[in-house]
N, C-alpha and C positions, 0 to 999 in steps of 0.2 A: 584539521577541522573537526569540530565536535559533531556528534550525530544530529543535533538540532540544526547546525549550520548546513550540513549535507542535505537534510530534508528541506530546509528553507530554500536552498539553492535549486533543488530539484523542482520545487514549486515554481520558482522564477523561470527556470528553463522551460518548464512545461507550459507556463502562461505565454511565454514568447512564441513557442511553436503553435500554440492554440490560436494566437492572434494572427499568425501567418497562414493558417489553414482556412481556406475560404468555404469549401463545400463540406457538407456533413459526410463523415466517413467513419470507418472503424477506428482509424488513427485519432481522429478528433474526439470520438467517444472515449477512447482509452486515456487520452490526455486529461479530459474532464474527470474521469474516475480516479486517475492518479492524484490529481490535485485534491479531490475530495477525501481520498483515503489517507493521504499524508497529513492533511489538516486534522482528520479524525485522530490519528496517532499522536500528533503534536499536542492536541487538546488533552488527550488522555495522559500524556507524559507529564503534564503539569500537576496532576493529582498524585501525591506521594503514596496514597493508599492503593493505587492501581498497579498491579504487576503487569507491565505493558507486554512483555513477551507472552505471557499466558493469555492475555486479552487478544493479541494478534493471532496467536495459534488457535484460539477458540473460534475466532471469526473465519479463519482459514478452514477449520473443520466444518463449520456451518456451510460454507461455500461449497466444499466438497460434497456434502450431503445433498445440497440443492442440485449440483451437477448430476449426481447419480439419479435424481428423480426425473430429469429431463429425458424426453423420448428420442431426441436426435442431437447430433453434433451441432447443428445450426442453432438449436434452442439453448445449448449450453455454452456457446461461444462467448457471450458477454460475461458469464460467470467464470469461464476459463481465463479471460483477460484479467478479471478482478483478482483471481487466485494468483496469477503471475505477479501482479503488482504487489499484493500482500506478501508474497514470498520475498520479493526484493526488499520491501520495507522491513520485514522480519529479520532478514540477514543483516541489514544495516544497523538496526536498533539492538538486536540481541548479541551480535558479535561485539558491539561496543560495550555492552553490559558485561559480557564474559571477560573482556580485556580489563575492565575496571575491577572485577572480582579477583582476577588473577594477580593484579597489582597489590592487593591488600595483604 
């Protein structure tokens, strides 16, 4: 599977779980954020002028800075979830790019 296919499948899986989750919860919030972030990455991957790994890393760094500004763990929980999702996406996308570069 290509990285695009992996990300698209993750969106489909997340949408399935999102439709099955009835009440608002942290899990449902994280599924929505996962879909949003994966779509953001896929959209940016379409632009050949965008260095996607740098872009994701930059967003991760911004999120870390926002977490540091929060006064409590409870306030930073949403951002921590976002950071974990970005970390997973970063791994998927950038490991794929490294494999492609190594093959050249």
